[in-house]
C-alpha positions, 0 to 999 in steps of 0.5 A, spaced: 286 254 508 285 248 512 279 247 517 279 243 523 275 237 524 268 237 528 268 237 535 265 231 539 260 236 542 258 238 535 257 231 532 253 229 538 249 235 537 248 233 529 246 226 531 241 229 536 238 233 531 238 228 526 234 223 531 229 229 532 228 231 525 226 223 523 221 222 529 219 229 530 212 227 531 213 223 537 212 225 544 218 229 547 219 223 552 220 218 546 225 222 542 229 223 548 229 215 549 231 215 542 237 220 542 240 216 548 239 209 545 242 212 539 248 214 543 249 208 546 249 205 539 254 209 536 259 207 542 257 200 543 262 195 539 260 190 534 257 184 537 262 179 539 260 172 536 266 167 536 263 163 530 260 169 527 266 174 525 262 181 524 267 186 524 269 186 517 262 187 514 262 194 515 255 195 517 256 203 518 256 204 511 249 202 510 244 208 511 239 207 517 233 209 514 230 212 507 224 215 505 221 211 500 214 209 499 211 202 501 211 196 496 206 192 499 204 185 496 206 178 496 206 174 502 203 178 507 196 177 503 196 170 505 195 172 512 187 171 514 183 177 514 181 175 521 180 179 528 186 181 531 190 182 525 196 188 524 199 189 518 205 194 517 209 196 511 215 199 514 212 204 519 205 205 515 199 201 518 196 197 512 191 193 516 188 194 523 183 189 525 182 189 533 179 183 537 172 183 537 167 181 543 166 184 550 172 181 553 176 185 548 174 192 550 179 193 555 185 190 551 189 195 547 192 192 540 195 197 536 201 199 532 206 202 537 207 209 535 200 210 536 200 207 542 206 211 545 201 217 543 194 215 545 196 210 551 203 213 553 201 212 561 201 204 559 206 204 554 212 209 557 214 205 563 215 199 559 219 202 553 223 206 558 225 200 562 233 199 562 235 194 556 239 188 558 241 185 552 248 183 553 253 187 548 247 188 543 249 194 539 243 192 534 238 192 540 240 199 541 239 201 534 232 198 534 231 202 541 233 208 537 230 208 530 224 203 531 220 205 525 213 202 528 211 195 531 205 192 535 203 194 542 199 189 546 196 190 553 192 184 556 189 187 563 188 183 569 184 176 568 182 177 561 184 171 557 183 171 549 183 165 545 184 167 538 191 169 536 193 176 535 197 176 528 202 181 526 205 182 519 212 186 519 213 187 511 220 189 509 219 195 504 224 198 499 229 201 505 236 199 507 234 199 514 228 195 517 227 196 525 220 193 527 219 192 535 214 188 538 212 190 546 207 185 549 204 186 556 200 181 560 197 183 567 196 177 572 191 171 571 191 173 563 192 169 557 194 171 550 197 168 543 201 172 539 204 171 532 209 175 529 211 174 521 217 178 518 217 178 510 220 181 505 219 182 497 220 175 493 226 178 490 232 174 492 237 179 490 238 187 491 242 192 495 244 189 502 239 191 507 240 191 515 234 189 520 234 190 527 228 186 530 226 187 537 221 183 541 219 184 549 214 181 553 212 182 560 208 176 563 205 177 570 203 172 575 199 166 573 199 169 566 201 165 560 203 168 553 204 163 547 208 167 542 210 165 535 215 168 530 217 166 523 223 170 519 223 169 512 226 176 510 230 176 503 237 173 502 240 180 501 238 182 509 243 182 515 238 180 521 239 181 528 234 179 533 233 181 540 227 177 544 226 178 551 221 176 556 220 177 564 216 172 568 213 173 574 210 168 579 207 162 576 207 165 569 208 161 563 212 163 556 212 159 550 216 161 544 215 158 538 221 160 533 222 159 525 228 162 522 228 161 514 230 167 511 236 172 511 243 171 508 245 172 516 241 172 522 244 173 529 239 172 534 239 173 542 233 170 546 233 171 553 227 169 558 228 171 565 224 166 570 223 171 576 218 169 580 217 162 583 214 156 579 215 160 573 216 156 566 219 157 559 218 153 553 223 155 547 222 151 541 226 153 535 226 150 528 231 153 523 233 151 516 239 154 512 240 153 504 245 156 499 250 160 503 245 162 509 249 163 516 244 162 522 247 164 529 242 163 534 242 163 542 237 161 547 238 163 554 233 161 560 235 165 566 233 162 573 232 167 578 226 164 582 225 158 586 222 151 583 222 154 576 222 150 569 225 151 562 226 147 556 230 149 550 229 145 544 233 147 537 232 143 531 235 145 524 237 142 517 242 145 513 244 144 506 248 147 500 254 152 503 250 154 509 252 154 516 248 154 523 251 155 530 245 154 536 247 156 543 243 154 548 244 157 555 241 155 562 243 160 567 241 158 574 242 163 579 243 162 587 237 162 590 233 158 584 233 152 588 228 146 586 229 149 578 228 144 573 232 145 566 233 141 560 236 142 553 236 139 546 239 141 540 240 137 533 242 139 526 241 134 520 246 136 514 244 135 507 250 137 504 258 136 505 259 143 504 254 145 510 256 146 517 253 146 524 255 147 531 250 145 537 253 148 543 249 147 550 252 151 556 250 150 563 251 155 568 249 153 575 250 157 582 245 152 586 245 145 589 238 143 589 237 143 582 236 138 576 239 140 569 241 136 563 243 137 556 244 133 549 247 136 542 248 132 536 249 134 528 250 129 523 249 127 516 243 124 513 243 116 514 245 113 507 242 107 509 235 110 509 236 114 503 238 107 500 232 103 503 227 109 500 230 109 493 230 101 492 223 101 493 222 106 488 222 113 491 226 118 487 232 121 491 229 128 492 223 125 495 227 121 499 230 127 502 224 130 503 221 124 507 227 124 511 227 131 513 220 131 515 221 125 519 227 129 522 223 135 524 216 132 525 216 131 532 218 138 534 214 142 529 208 137 530 209 139 538 207 147 536 201 148 539 199 154 535 196 152 529 198 157 524 205 157 526 205 150 525 202 150 518 207 156 516 213 152 519 211 146 515 210 150 508 217 154 509 220 147 510 218 144 504 219 150 500 227 150 503 227 143 501 225 144 494 230 150 493 
């Protein structure tokens, strides 16, 4: 006796029940959002990246989520136990230290799942926004299955000088789905640092990470954001970062990519309001057989907007990088000023790097420029240093540090700058 295969309707009902079972403690409106996002994930084709073929990697064979106890310890302990600190072990809150002071009393800083239940009137409009990540299957996966994350809300006119630090600690699970939601109202200012870390193991079962960061920056507000990705090499990481800027808003991105075996990231900033400004600085370092495919986009929609995209990386071993900078100036964004610069230093004949600048311009009264380069270490520089008694390994480190110093030293966030330097020196020694 044969049985007929299940119908599409029954499969969808099974998926709906599966989401409800895993997130039974969430409010109904959030469960419905998760279900809709999960169906979007199921019906969205795999990412299309010309230089990063993904169809053969069989992501569908990875379990989305398993119930395993958190495994704390290691690199997250290096985070200073200061005010404005949140440490997450998977979905569990390990440390929460809210900001101090009377000014911070109106600030909401907590984990995202708690915020969805206790501050739903503030959180819901932002979580319910229509996603704009182009062709991002894994952004839909994060919106459906995010385990936990951070919610930061800075009310109108409040300016916080001390940084908010969030440590997203990957635990022993094949699925890692952290989410950051940052909202700054008009005339406010804040600094946020997201750290993504794994156990120190270099090998183990294959793992999937889908990371999401959303920022909304109100008129005359400034958000200084730093992110460092140091996930284990057995992790395939997909990161989606978006920001919406209103009139005269400012967004500073400082991103360091050092971990995971595969990282595919898409960072998009929408300069909606007149006079808004976006500064994006990305430092990446690949070793062994790591593969980094990084895309940074500035979408100019308001008049007299400004953007500056800088990407600088080092590749060694058999690693590969693709850095794509996109400047998209829409019709009506007159007076815009957009610049790009991408540089990659090659430490190995087996390494490969592509720097791909792109300008999409629909307005006449604008300024746009780009520059891109990728090349090996200057043999004359190595010879000069070694001829004066410097060991070859030290010479290589000096050249790498000299190459990256103008960019890393320009990072205004002290903690991010120090961590980036530490990550760079660790990669050089591998």
